[in-house]
C-alpha positions as CSV (number, residue, x, y, z in Angstrom):
1,M,2.5,22.3,241.5
2,R,-0.3,24.0,243.4
3,Q,0.7,26.6,246.0
4,Q,-0.5,26.1,249.6
5,G,-0.2,28.3,252.6
6,D,-0.7,27.9,256.4
7,D,-2.0,30.3,259.0
8,N,1.5,31.7,259.7
9,G,1.9,33.0,256.1
10,R,4.3,30.1,255.2
11,V,4.3,29.1,251.6
12,T,4.9,25.4,251.6
13,T,4.9,24.3,248.0
14,G,8.1,22.4,247.2
15,H,8.6,24.2,243.9
16,V,7.4,27.5,245.1
17,L,10.7,29.3,244.1
18,H,9.4,29.1,240.5
19,N,6.6,31.4,241.6
20,M,8.7,33.9,243.4
21,I,10.3,37.1,241.9
22,R,13.3,38.6,243.6
23,V,12.9,42.3,244.5
24,K,15.8,44.7,244.4
25,N,16.4,46.4,247.8
26,A,16.3,49.8,246.1
27,H,12.7,49.2,245.2
28,L,11.4,48.2,248.6
29,E,10.5,51.7,249.7
30,Y,7.8,51.9,247.1
31,L,5.9,48.7,248.2
32,Y,2.9,49.1,250.5
33,E,0.1,46.8,249.2
34,T,2.5,44.1,248.0
35,P,3.4,41.4,250.5
36,L,7.1,40.3,250.6
37,Y,8.5,36.9,251.4
38,Y,11.8,35.5,252.5
39,E,13.2,32.0,252.1
40,A,12.7,30.3,255.5
41,G,15.1,27.5,254.7
42,K,16.0,25.0,252.0
43,G,13.0,22.9,251.2
44,T,10.8,24.5,253.9
45,G,9.3,27.2,251.7
46,F,8.9,30.9,252.2
47,E,7.4,33.0,254.9
48,V,5.9,36.5,254.9
49,Y,8.4,39.2,255.8
50,K,6.2,42.2,255.1
51,P,2.4,41.7,255.0
52,S,0.2,43.6,252.7
53,F,-0.6,47.2,253.5
54,S,2.5,47.8,255.6
55,I,6.0,49.3,254.9
56,I,9.6,48.5,255.7
57,E,11.2,51.3,257.7
58,R,13.7,53.4,255.6
59,S,16.4,52.9,258.3
60,R,16.1,49.1,257.9
61,I,16.5,49.4,254.2
62,S,19.4,52.0,254.3
63,N,21.3,50.0,256.9
64,N,20.6,46.7,255.0
65,R,19.0,45.1,258.1
66,L,17.0,42.7,255.9
67,P,17.0,39.1,254.8
68,S,19.6,38.5,252.0
69,C,16.8,38.2,249.4
70,L,13.2,39.3,249.4
71,Y,10.6,38.1,247.0
72,V,7.1,38.9,245.5
73,H,4.8,36.0,244.7
74,A,3.8,35.7,241.1
75,K,0.1,36.2,242.1
76,D,1.0,39.7,243.3
77,K,3.1,40.6,240.3
78,A,0.6,43.2,238.9
79,T,0.2,44.9,242.2
80,W,4.0,45.0,242.7
81,L,4.7,46.5,239.2
82,R,1.9,49.1,239.6
83,E,3.3,50.2,243.0
84,L,6.9,50.2,241.8
85,Q,6.1,52.3,238.7
86,K,4.0,54.7,240.6
87,G,6.7,55.2,243.1
88,L,9.3,55.7,240.4
89,N,7.1,58.2,238.7
90,I,6.9,60.2,241.9
91,R,10.7,60.0,242.2
92,L,11.0,61.1,238.6
93,R,8.9,64.2,239.2
94,S,11.1,65.1,242.2
95,D,14.3,64.4,240.2
96,L,13.2,66.7,237.4
97,K,12.9,69.5,239.8
98,S,16.4,68.8,241.3
99,D,18.4,70.0,238.3
100,N,20.3,66.8,238.3
101,P,19.9,65.1,234.9
102,A,22.0,62.1,235.9
103,M,19.4,61.3,238.6
104,V,16.6,61.8,236.1
105,K,18.3,59.5,233.6
106,S,18.9,56.9,236.3
107,T,15.3,56.9,237.3
108,L,14.1,56.7,233.7
109,V,16.4,53.7,233.1
110,T,15.0,51.9,236.1
111,L,11.5,52.6,234.8
112,A,12.4,51.5,231.3
113,D,13.9,48.2,232.6
114,E,10.6,47.3,234.2
115,I,8.5,48.5,231.2
116,I,10.6,46.4,228.7
117,K,10.2,43.3,230.8
118,E,6.4,43.7,231.3
119,P,4.9,46.2,228.8
120,G,1.4,44.8,229.3
121,E,1.4,45.5,233.0
122,C,3.1,48.9,232.8
123,I,1.6,50.8,229.9
124,E,-0.8,53.0,231.9
125,N,1.9,54.3,234.2
126,T,4.3,54.6,231.2
127,V,2.0,57.1,229.7
128,T,2.1,58.9,233.0
129,T,5.9,58.9,232.8
130,L,5.7,60.8,229.4
131,D,3.2,63.2,230.9
132,I,5.6,64.0,233.8
133,I,8.5,64.7,231.4
134,F,6.3,67.0,229.3
135,D,4.9,68.8,232.3
136,E,8.4,69.6,233.3
137,Y,9.5,70.5,229.8
138,L,6.7,73.1,229.5
139,R,8.2,74.7,232.7
140,N,11.9,74.2,231.7
141,R,12.7,73.9,228.0
142,S,16.2,72.5,228.8
143,V,15.0,69.4,230.5
144,I,15.1,67.2,227.4
145,D,18.4,68.6,226.3
146,S,19.8,67.7,229.7
147,L,18.6,64.1,229.3
148,V,20.2,63.9,225.9
149,H,23.6,65.2,227.2
150,V,23.8,62.7,230.1
151,I,25.6,59.7,228.7
152,A,25.0,56.4,230.6
153,K,28.1,54.5,231.4
154,D,26.9,51.0,230.6
155,Y,25.0,49.3,227.8
156,S,21.6,47.7,228.2
157,T,18.3,47.7,226.3
158,A,16.9,50.0,229.0
159,V,19.7,52.6,228.7
160,H,19.5,52.5,224.9
161,S,15.7,52.9,224.9
162,V,15.8,55.9,227.3
163,N,18.5,57.5,225.1
164,V,16.5,57.0,221.9
165,M,13.4,58.3,223.7
166,A,15.2,61.5,224.7
167,L,16.6,62.1,221.2
168,T,13.2,61.4,219.7
169,L,11.4,63.8,222.0
170,R,13.9,66.5,221.2
171,F,13.5,65.8,217.4
172,S,9.7,65.8,217.8
173,L,9.7,69.2,219.6
174,F,12.2,70.7,217.1
175,C,9.7,69.7,214.3
176,N,6.9,71.4,216.3
177,M,4.8,68.3,216.6
178,E,1.6,68.6,218.6
179,E,2.1,67.5,222.2
180,A,0.0,64.4,221.8
181,E,2.0,63.3,218.7
182,A,5.3,64.0,220.4
183,K,4.2,62.0,223.4
184,K,3.2,59.1,221.1
185,M,6.6,59.3,219.4
186,G,8.3,59.2,222.9
187,L,6.3,56.2,223.9
188,A,7.1,54.4,220.6
189,A,10.8,55.2,221.0
190,L,10.9,53.9,224.6
191,L,9.2,50.6,223.5
192,H,10.9,50.1,220.1
193,D,13.3,47.4,221.3
194,V,10.9,45.7,223.8
195,G,11.2,42.5,221.8
196,K,14.8,42.1,222.9
197,V,13.5,40.8,226.2
198,K,12.8,37.5,224.3
199,V,16.4,37.3,223.0
200,N,19.0,35.3,224.9
201,N,21.0,37.8,227.0
202,R,24.2,35.9,226.1
203,I,23.7,37.1,222.5
204,L,22.6,40.6,223.4
205,K,25.8,41.2,225.5
206,A,28.3,39.3,223.4
207,S,31.7,41.0,223.4
208,R,32.5,39.8,219.9
209,K,31.1,40.0,216.5
210,L,27.9,37.9,216.3
211,T,27.8,34.8,214.1
212,N,25.3,34.8,211.2
213,A,23.0,32.6,213.2
214,E,23.1,34.8,216.2
215,F,22.4,37.9,214.1
216,E,19.4,36.1,212.6
217,T,18.2,35.6,216.1
218,I,18.7,39.3,217.0
219,K,16.7,40.3,214.0
220,K,13.6,38.5,215.5
221,H,13.4,41.1,218.2
222,T,11.5,43.3,215.8
223,I,8.8,40.7,215.3
224,F,8.7,39.8,219.0
225,G,8.3,43.5,219.8
226,Y,5.4,43.9,217.4
227,E,3.6,40.9,218.8
228,M,4.1,42.0,222.4
229,L,2.9,45.6,221.8
230,T,-0.1,44.3,219.7
231,A,-1.0,42.1,222.6
232,C,-1.0,45.2,224.8
233,N,-3.6,46.8,222.5
234,L,-1.3,49.7,221.7
235,P,-2.0,51.9,218.6
236,E,-0.9,50.2,215.4
237,D,1.6,53.0,214.6
238,I,3.5,52.4,217.9
239,C,3.5,48.6,217.2
240,L,4.8,49.2,213.7
241,C,7.8,51.2,215.1
242,A,8.9,48.1,216.9
243,L,8.5,46.0,213.8
244,N,10.0,48.4,211.2
245,H,12.7,50.5,212.9
246,H,15.4,48.4,211.2
247,E,13.9,48.6,207.7
248,R,15.8,50.8,205.2
249,A,14.6,52.9,202.3
250,D,16.6,50.8,199.8
251,G,15.0,47.6,201.0
252,S,18.1,46.3,202.7
253,G,16.7,46.3,206.2
254,Y,14.8,43.7,208.3
255,P,12.6,41.8,209.1
256,N,10.7,42.2,205.8
257,G,13.0,44.2,203.5
258,A,10.3,46.9,203.3
259,A,11.3,50.0,201.4
260,E,8.4,52.1,202.6
261,V,7.5,52.3,206.3
262,S,5.5,54.8,208.4
263,P,7.1,58.2,209.1
264,E,7.2,57.4,212.8
265,A,9.2,54.1,212.2
266,E,11.5,55.9,209.8
267,I,12.3,58.6,212.4
268,I,12.9,56.1,215.2
269,G,14.9,53.9,212.9
270,F,17.2,56.8,212.1
271,I,17.6,57.9,215.7
272,D,18.1,54.3,216.9
273,C,21.0,54.0,214.4
274,Y,22.6,57.3,215.6
275,E,22.3,56.3,219.2
276,A,23.8,52.9,218.6
277,L,26.8,54.4,216.9
278,T,27.5,57.0,219.6
279,C,26.6,55.1,222.8
280,N,29.4,55.2,225.3
281,E,29.6,51.5,225.9
282,R,28.5,48.9,223.3
283,P,29.5,45.3,223.8
284,Y,30.7,44.8,220.2
285,R,32.1,48.1,219.0
286,N,33.7,51.3,220.3
287,A,31.5,54.4,220.4
288,E,31.9,57.0,217.6
289,S,31.9,60.7,218.0
290,P,28.6,62.4,216.9
291,F,30.5,64.0,214.0
292,D,31.8,60.6,212.8
293,A,28.5,58.9,213.3
294,L,26.7,61.5,211.3
295,S,29.4,61.2,208.6
296,R,28.8,57.5,208.4
297,I,25.0,57.9,208.3
298,K,25.4,60.5,205.6
299,G,27.3,57.9,203.5
300,E,24.5,55.5,204.0
301,L,22.1,58.3,203.1
302,F,23.8,58.7,199.7
303,G,23.6,54.9,199.5
304,G,19.8,55.1,199.7
305,K,19.3,53.6,203.2
306,F,17.9,56.8,204.8
307,K,15.9,59.8,203.5
308,G,17.5,63.2,203.4
309,D,14.7,65.2,205.1
310,V,14.9,63.2,208.4
311,F,18.7,63.4,208.4
312,E,18.8,67.2,208.0
313,K,16.1,67.8,210.6
314,F,17.8,65.5,213.0
315,V,21.2,67.3,212.7
316,L,19.5,70.6,213.2
317,S,17.6,69.2,216.2
318,L,21.0,68.7,217.9
319,G,21.1,72.5,218.4
320,K,21.9,75.4,216.1
321,D,24.8,76.4,218.4
322,S,26.2,72.9,218.7
323,P,29.8,72.6,217.4
324,V,28.8,69.2,216.0
325,V,26.1,70.9,213.8
326,S,28.2,73.9,212.7
327,G,31.2,71.7,212.1
328,F,29.2,69.1,210.2
329,F,27.5,71.5,207.8
330,A,30.8,73.4,207.3
331,H,32.5,70.2,206.4
332,Y,29.8,69.0,204.0
């Protein structure tokens, strides 16, 4: 149904709720250009709460002196996402200087959540996010280690993607990749599971073993991700990481049973597997210790699923002084 408006900023279309996107209160401070609406009453439409090019006072936000729900209209979605991501990038830069890795991880997860939902709208500012991380890394070499060591307390695609990105960045820097290549690897890692946004959340968060049919549905996230990133005009090697990160060297993976994939997809596939095993909260299995996860992967390595050079470099990238590394090599 066509949207109409009156001189008082009221949105009068009967089905306008379908065009409205709810905004989290924690994001309101970043919105200046974007107008915000509140529901005036059942069946009466929405009215403007904050016009364009204005702000909501911080005290009003912190004291929750707001309507119960605020919304962005779909026509303003691109502006909203651009402002939100820009504001979060500013916060990320500040967090990185605060020596509080938990805050950094929290901001990155918030960013990742929006990126995964709308990669096409967010790519430009996502590249800025990687630039900010690298700028700080060049000043403080422990910044990425700090990200890796902060374990999130819940499971979501955004949390998983940030964890895989942090591990991938550390691996890339351990391997002395050029900065541009390492940034590309970080971006590919952050976006590798973007296709899960098209999978039913009931399946993603099932607290039981998936049925065969449900697992077949999950597998499609690789194809969805490839299609989404291709539509965003991202480089093909980044798109192929989304498609091929569940392929295995013995041809037992999915979606195509490919035995040969790009080095980038192979690395991210390995790190994705390690993170999935060690994540603090998975809906369908208990987390494993790094030692146990590496032991399991090493068994699969001998079974031909992974290649030995990536495995050894990844273990070493965990840190030469790490008890996990010394203990693992001593055991094996």
